[in-house]
KOLPAFI-219446 format. One record per residue (C-alpha): residue number from 1; residue in one letter; x, y, z. Coordinates in steps of 0.02 Angstrom, whole numbers, plus 50000, padded with zeros to 5 digits. Example, Ala and Ser with C-alpha at 12.3 -4.5 7.8 and 13.67 -1.06 7.14 Angstrom:
# residues 2
<site><resi>1</resi><resn>A</resn><u>50615</u><v>49775</v><w>50390</w></site>
<site><resi>2</resi><resn>S</resn><u>50684</u><v>49947</v><w>50357</w></site>
END
This chain:
# residues 146
<site><resi>1</resi><resn>M</resn><u>49997</u><v>49998</v><w>49989</w></site>
<site><resi>2</resi><resn>K</resn><u>50057</u><v>50168</v><w>49952</w></site>
<site><resi>3</resi><resn>K</resn><u>50109</u><v>50310</v><w>50089</w></site>
<site><resi>4</resi><resn>I</resn><u>50044</u><v>50465</v><w>50102</w></site>
<site><resi>5</resi><resn>L</resn><u>50138</u><v>50595</v><w>50218</w></site>
<site><resi>6</resi><resn>V</resn><u>50052</u><v>50766</v><w>50309</w></site>
<site><resi>7</resi><resn>I</resn><u>50143</u><v>50853</v><w>50373</w></site>
<site><resi>8</resi><resn>H</resn><u>50041</u><v>51026</v><w>50455</w></site>
<site><resi>9</resi><resn>G</resn><u>50170</u><v>51176</v><w>50506</w></site>
<site><resi>10</resi><resn>P</resn><u>50149</u><v>51295</v><w>50624</w></site>
<site><resi>11</resi><resn>N</resn><u>50002</u><v>51347</v><w>50728</w></site>
<site><resi>12</resi><resn>L</resn><u>49897</u><v>51229</v><w>50615</w></site>
<site><resi>13</resi><resn>N</resn><u>49876</u><v>51120</v><w>50792</w></site>
<site><resi>14</resi><resn>L</resn><u>49747</u><v>51283</v><w>50859</w></site>
<site><resi>15</resi><resn>L</resn><u>49652</u><v>51295</v><w>50680</w></site>
<site><resi>16</resi><resn>G</resn><u>49468</u><v>51257</v><w>50759</w></site>
<site><resi>17</resi><resn>K</resn><u>49530</u><v>51411</v><w>50892</w></site>
<site><resi>18</resi><resn>R</resn><u>49579</u><v>51526</v><w>50791</w></site>
<site><resi>19</resi><resn>E</resn><u>49594</u><v>51648</v><w>50673</w></site>
<site><resi>20</resi><resn>E</resn><u>49399</u><v>51555</v><w>50623</w></site>
<site><resi>21</resi><resn>D</resn><u>49391</u><v>51706</v><w>50487</w></site>
<site><resi>22</resi><resn>I</resn><u>49542</u><v>51672</v><w>50394</w></site>
<site><resi>23</resi><resn>Y</resn><u>49558</u><v>51497</v><w>50431</w></site>
<site><resi>24</resi><resn>G</resn><u>49393</u><v>51401</v><w>50459</w></site>
<site><resi>25</resi><resn>A</resn><u>49308</u><v>51297</v><w>50594</w></site>
<site><resi>26</resi><resn>T</resn><u>49354</u><v>51157</v><w>50585</w></site>
<site><resi>27</resi><resn>S</resn><u>49502</u><v>51087</v><w>50691</w></site>
<site><resi>28</resi><resn>L</resn><u>49666</u><v>50982</v><w>50627</w></site>
<site><resi>29</resi><resn>A</resn><u>49596</u><v>50824</v><w>50700</w></site>
<site><resi>30</resi><resn>E</resn><u>49447</u><v>50851</v><w>50604</w></site>
<site><resi>31</resi><resn>I</resn><u>49551</u><v>50870</v><w>50436</w></site>
<site><resi>32</resi><resn>N</resn><u>49670</u><v>50728</v><w>50524</w></site>
<site><resi>33</resi><resn>A</resn><u>49500</u><v>50614</v><w>50523</w></site>
<site><resi>34</resi><resn>V</resn><u>49433</u><v>50662</v><w>50353</w></site>
<site><resi>35</resi><resn>L</resn><u>49622</u><v>50623</v><w>50253</w></site>
<site><resi>36</resi><resn>G</resn><u>49653</u><v>50466</v><w>50322</w></site>
<site><resi>37</resi><resn>K</resn><u>49478</u><v>50418</v><w>50280</w></site>
<site><resi>38</resi><resn>D</resn><u>49463</u><v>50473</v><w>50097</w></site>
<site><resi>39</resi><resn>A</resn><u>49659</u><v>50393</v><w>50076</w></site>
<site><resi>40</resi><resn>A</resn><u>49592</u><v>50224</v><w>50150</w></site>
<site><resi>41</resi><resn>E</resn><u>49445</u><v>50231</v><w>50027</w></site>
<site><resi>42</resi><resn>G</resn><u>49581</u><v>50268</v><w>49907</w></site>
<site><resi>43</resi><resn>G</resn><u>49679</u><v>50091</v><w>49939</w></site>
<site><resi>44</resi><resn>F</resn><u>49824</u><v>50246</v><w>50025</w></site>
<site><resi>45</resi><resn>A</resn><u>49896</u><v>50255</v><w>50191</w></site>
<site><resi>46</resi><resn>A</resn><u>49902</u><v>50416</v><w>50280</w></site>
<site><resi>47</resi><resn>D</resn><u>49997</u><v>50464</v><w>50425</w></site>
<site><resi>48</resi><resn>F</resn><u>50025</u><v>50640</v><w>50492</w></site>
<site><resi>49</resi><resn>F</resn><u>50119</u><v>50725</v><w>50569</w></site>
<site><resi>50</resi><resn>Q</resn><u>50135</u><v>50910</v><w>50630</w></site>
<site><resi>51</resi><resn>S</resn><u>50263</u><v>51023</v><w>50722</w></site>
<site><resi>52</resi><resn>N</resn><u>50304</u><v>51210</v><w>50746</w></site>
<site><resi>53</resi><resn>H</resn><u>50469</u><v>51180</v><w>50742</w></site>
<site><resi>54</resi><resn>E</resn><u>50582</u><v>51210</v><w>50566</w></site>
<site><resi>55</resi><resn>G</resn><u>50693</u><v>51095</v><w>50614</w></site>
<site><resi>56</resi><resn>E</resn><u>50548</u><v>50931</v><w>50638</w></site>
<site><resi>57</resi><resn>I</resn><u>50470</u><v>50986</v><w>50489</w></site>
<site><resi>58</resi><resn>V</resn><u>50637</u><v>50960</v><w>50384</w></site>
<site><resi>59</resi><resn>D</resn><u>50712</u><v>50829</v><w>50471</w></site>
<site><resi>60</resi><resn>T</resn><u>50535</u><v>50721</v><w>50434</w></site>
<site><resi>61</resi><resn>I</resn><u>50544</u><v>50741</v><w>50251</w></site>
<site><resi>62</resi><resn>G</resn><u>50729</u><v>50696</v><w>50251</w></site>
<site><resi>63</resi><resn>N</resn><u>50671</u><v>50529</v><w>50321</w></site>
<site><resi>64</resi><resn>A</resn><u>50522</u><v>50500</v><w>50202</w></site>
<site><resi>65</resi><resn>P</resn><u>50598</u><v>50369</v><w>50068</w></site>
<site><resi>66</resi><resn>A</resn><u>50674</u><v>50284</v><w>50227</w></site>
<site><resi>67</resi><resn>N</resn><u>50507</u><v>50281</v><w>50290</w></site>
<site><resi>68</resi><resn>G</resn><u>50452</u><v>50229</v><w>50134</w></site>
<site><resi>69</resi><resn>V</resn><u>50336</u><v>50354</v><w>50089</w></site>
<site><resi>70</resi><resn>D</resn><u>50253</u><v>50369</v><w>49897</w></site>
<site><resi>71</resi><resn>A</resn><u>50220</u><v>50567</v><w>49938</w></site>
<site><resi>72</resi><resn>I</resn><u>50204</u><v>50697</v><w>50040</w></site>
<site><resi>73</resi><resn>L</resn><u>50060</u><v>50833</v><w>50067</w></site>
<site><resi>74</resi><resn>I</resn><u>50144</u><v>50981</v><w>50139</w></site>
<site><resi>75</resi><resn>N</resn><u>50048</u><v>51143</v><w>50240</w></site>
<site><resi>76</resi><resn>P</resn><u>50213</u><v>51244</v><w>50292</w></site>
<site><resi>77</resi><resn>A</resn><u>50107</u><v>51359</v><w>50358</w></site>
<site><resi>78</resi><resn>A</resn><u>50222</u><v>51538</v><w>50408</w></site>
<site><resi>79</resi><resn>Y</resn><u>50361</u><v>51454</v><w>50317</w></site>
<site><resi>80</resi><resn>T</resn><u>50316</u><v>51448</v><w>50183</w></site>
<site><resi>81</resi><resn>H</resn><u>50369</u><v>51624</v><w>50122</w></site>
<site><resi>82</resi><resn>T</resn><u>50522</u><v>51574</v><w>50253</w></site>
<site><resi>83</resi><resn>S</resn><u>50611</u><v>51430</v><w>50254</w></site>
<site><resi>84</resi><resn>V</resn><u>50754</u><v>51402</v><w>50162</w></site>
<site><resi>85</resi><resn>A</resn><u>50787</u><v>51217</v><w>50233</w></site>
<site><resi>86</resi><resn>I</resn><u>50607</u><v>51149</v><w>50191</w></site>
<site><resi>87</resi><resn>R</resn><u>50626</u><v>51166</v><w>50021</w></site>
<site><resi>88</resi><resn>D</resn><u>50806</u><v>51127</v><w>49984</w></site>
<site><resi>89</resi><resn>A</resn><u>50751</u><v>50975</v><w>50086</w></site>
<site><resi>90</resi><resn>I</resn><u>50591</u><v>50937</v><w>50002</w></site>
<site><resi>91</resi><resn>A</resn><u>50701</u><v>50945</v><w>49844</w></site>
<site><resi>92</resi><resn>A</resn><u>50829</u><v>50833</v><w>49910</w></site>
<site><resi>93</resi><resn>V</resn><u>50721</u><v>50694</v><w>49930</w></site>
<site><resi>94</resi><resn>K</resn><u>50629</u><v>50695</v><w>49778</w></site>
<site><resi>95</resi><resn>V</resn><u>50463</u><v>50603</v><w>49851</w></site>
<site><resi>96</resi><resn>P</resn><u>50296</u><v>50730</v><w>49770</w></site>
<site><resi>97</resi><resn>T</resn><u>50254</u><v>50835</v><w>49855</w></site>
<site><resi>98</resi><resn>V</resn><u>50098</u><v>50946</v><w>49853</w></site>
<site><resi>99</resi><resn>E</resn><u>50089</u><v>51103</v><w>49931</w></site>
<site><resi>100</resi><resn>V</resn><u>49886</u><v>51184</v><w>50009</w></site>
<site><resi>101</resi><resn>H</resn><u>49832</u><v>51317</v><w>50098</w></site>
<site><resi>102</resi><resn>L</resn><u>49661</u><v>51357</v><w>50174</w></site>
<site><resi>103</resi><resn>S</resn><u>49675</u><v>51523</v><w>50127</w></site>
<site><resi>104</resi><resn>N</resn><u>49742</u><v>51634</v><w>49951</w></site>
<site><resi>105</resi><resn>I</resn><u>49917</u><v>51661</v><w>50003</w></site>
<site><resi>106</resi><resn>Y</resn><u>49897</u><v>51769</v><w>49856</w></site>
<site><resi>107</resi><resn>A</resn><u>49759</u><v>51902</v><w>49929</w></site>
<site><resi>108</resi><resn>R</resn><u>49867</u><v>51919</v><w>50082</w></site>
<site><resi>109</resi><resn>E</resn><u>49993</u><v>52003</v><w>50142</w></site>
<site><resi>110</resi><resn>D</resn><u>50142</u><v>52061</v><w>50056</w></site>
<site><resi>111</resi><resn>F</resn><u>50260</u><v>51944</v><w>50126</w></site>
<site><resi>112</resi><resn>R</resn><u>50115</u><v>51818</v><w>50105</w></site>
<site><resi>113</resi><resn>H</resn><u>50127</u><v>51810</v><w>49908</w></site>
<site><resi>114</resi><resn>T</resn><u>50301</u><v>51723</v><w>49877</w></site>
<site><resi>115</resi><resn>S</resn><u>50311</u><v>51531</v><w>49927</w></site>
<site><resi>116</resi><resn>L</resn><u>50499</u><v>51476</v><w>49924</w></site>
<site><resi>117</resi><resn>S</resn><u>50449</u><v>51276</v><w>49933</w></site>
<site><resi>118</resi><resn>A</resn><u>50320</u><v>51292</v><w>49814</w></site>
<site><resi>119</resi><resn>P</resn><u>50450</u><v>51290</v><w>49674</w></site>
<site><resi>120</resi><resn>V</resn><u>50516</u><v>51113</v><w>49715</w></site>
<site><resi>121</resi><resn>C</resn><u>50334</u><v>51058</v><w>49710</w></site>
<site><resi>122</resi><resn>R</resn><u>50240</u><v>50944</v><w>49609</w></site>
<site><resi>123</resi><resn>G</resn><u>50109</u><v>51099</v><w>49622</w></site>
<site><resi>124</resi><resn>Q</resn><u>49990</u><v>51206</v><w>49745</w></site>
<site><resi>125</resi><resn>I</resn><u>49818</u><v>51216</v><w>49805</w></site>
<site><resi>126</resi><resn>S</resn><u>49760</u><v>51380</v><w>49899</w></site>
<site><resi>127</resi><resn>G</resn><u>49621</u><v>51465</v><w>49953</w></site>
<site><resi>128</resi><resn>F</resn><u>49488</u><v>51314</v><w>49976</w></site>
<site><resi>129</resi><resn>G</resn><u>49468</u><v>51305</v><w>50151</w></site>
<site><resi>130</resi><resn>V</resn><u>49491</u><v>51126</v><w>50224</w></site>
<site><resi>131</resi><resn>D</resn><u>49435</u><v>51065</v><w>50049</w></site>
<site><resi>132</resi><resn>S</resn><u>49638</u><v>51123</v><w>49989</w></site>
<site><resi>133</resi><resn>Y</resn><u>49696</u><v>50966</v><w>50107</w></site>
<site><resi>134</resi><resn>Y</resn><u>49584</u><v>50860</v><w>50033</w></site>
<site><resi>135</resi><resn>L</resn><u>49591</u><v>50928</v><w>49829</w></site>
<site><resi>136</resi><resn>G</resn><u>49788</u><v>50891</v><w>49850</w></site>
<site><resi>137</resi><resn>L</resn><u>49757</u><v>50711</v><w>49902</w></site>
<site><resi>138</resi><resn>R</resn><u>49657</u><v>50704</v><w>49773</w></site>
<site><resi>139</resi><resn>G</resn><u>49795</u><v>50764</v><w>49690</w></site>
<site><resi>140</resi><resn>L</resn><u>49919</u><v>50651</v><w>49727</w></site>
<site><resi>141</resi><resn>M</resn><u>49834</u><v>50469</v><w>49751</w></site>
<site><resi>142</resi><resn>N</resn><u>49793</u><v>50495</v><w>49549</w></site>
<site><resi>143</resi><resn>M</resn><u>49980</u><v>50554</v><w>49521</w></site>
<site><resi>144</resi><resn>L</resn><u>50019</u><v>50400</v><w>49618</w></site>
<site><resi>145</resi><resn>R</resn><u>49901</u><v>50275</v><w>49526</w></site>
<site><resi>146</resi><resn>D</resn><u>49940</u><v>50348</v><w>49360</w></site>
END
């Protein structure tokens, strides 16, 4: 069974409690539950990881091939705009990766308009709330089937 690793960046553990007008009312646990169910129904395994610490995210990406990960779905959150280390880890492992964002980062503050990680990802989905995650997962599953 192919495995998809879902990585959630900083402050996403606060989903459902923070800035609901931007990020919605769905909790991270609820998102993971739906992603896990959707992956299983599609014949895939899903593993989940959340950290507020850049180095932990880099280590998790770096260990992905050794852990049998076939694809990565990542919301780097604030690190999208600042982390060369996460960008380099994605590029180094050569595991197909899709970047997702709940909000449309291009319709927000200017500093959010640049994603350092998107250029080394297969694709990016933003602005569809929790559906960004579900669309990203669907895209990865379809890609792994082809």
